[in-house]
N, C-alpha and C positions, 0 to 999 in steps of 0.2 A: 385605485380607486378614492377616490377624495370624497371624508367622510363631512358630516354636518357640524363638527367641528372646525377642519381646515375652510371651510367654505367662510364659516363665523371669523375665524384668523384672518382672512382675506380682505372681508368686508371692511373689517377692524383696522385695515392700512390706509384704506381708502380714506384720502384728503380733497378738498373745494381744489387743490395744485393737480391732481389725479384729473378729476373731472373737465377742470378746463382748458387742459390740453385735447380735451377731447369732445368740445365743443362743434356740432356739426356732425360728428359720427352717429352714424345709425345703431341700435338696440334691437334684438328677435327679443319679443316678449312673449313667452310661452302662455297659449291660452288654453290649452286643451293637449293629449297626447299626441297629435301629427298637426296642429293649428297654432300659428305665431302670426304677430302684430309687430310691424316694422314701427319703433318708433328714435325719433331723432333727440339728440342731447341740444337743448338750445340754451340752457343757462348753468353757469354754477356758482353759488352764490353763499358769499362767508353769511354767516349768523351772528356773531359776535368775535367777544376776543375768547385767545385758547385759553382754558382753564390751568391751574396748577400743574395738571398732569394731563397727559390725553392727547388728541386733537383738538384742534377747534371746532364747533359744529357748522353743519353746513348743508345748502339743502341744494339739489340738481333739478330742472325742469326738463322734460321730456313732451316732444310734441309725434302725436299719433292720427291717424283717421277720426274724424266726426263720431263714425260710429263703427261698430258697437263701442257705447261706452263703459270700460270695464270699470268694475266697480273697486271700492279701496280694499286692498288684501297684499299678501307677500304673492310674489309673482317671480318664476324664474326669469331673468335674461342673460343674454349671451352678447357678448362684444368678442371683434376680433383681437384685439389686445388683452383686454381685461379676463376674458373668456368668463365662465359662469358665476353669476351673481344670483342670490336671491334677495329683493328688495322689498320693502312696504312702499308701496302704489297709492298717491289719491288723487281723482280725479279734481281739477280745481276750476277747467272749464272752459270753453272754445277762445282761440287766438290763433288770428291769422289762418284761418281754413283749418284747423287740426283742433281736437280735444288734447290740452295740457296736463301732464301728470308731475307730481311733486314727491319727491323722495326725500328726507329729511335724517342726518347724519346727525349725531349726537355725541 
């Protein structure tokens, strides 16, 4: 069984390059005990230079259905390769027929 510390450690190892290779992939966003919404990873963008230590900050954008719009909060997401992650996502508006959500990594 994976504990919260292990999941946090996994999230800390993710980079913009990790997500850039997955653009176009589908993620399952858990919205309830038996309910998920499918999100497509549409962008992975660097947000500046790498600090002296740690990873460079970056953001990822996901597109999901226009409704329902999920409020900003931490959600469990599942991906075939990455496994289960918990990310804070924020709806940033509609684009190309879907609602776009952003997660920022610092």
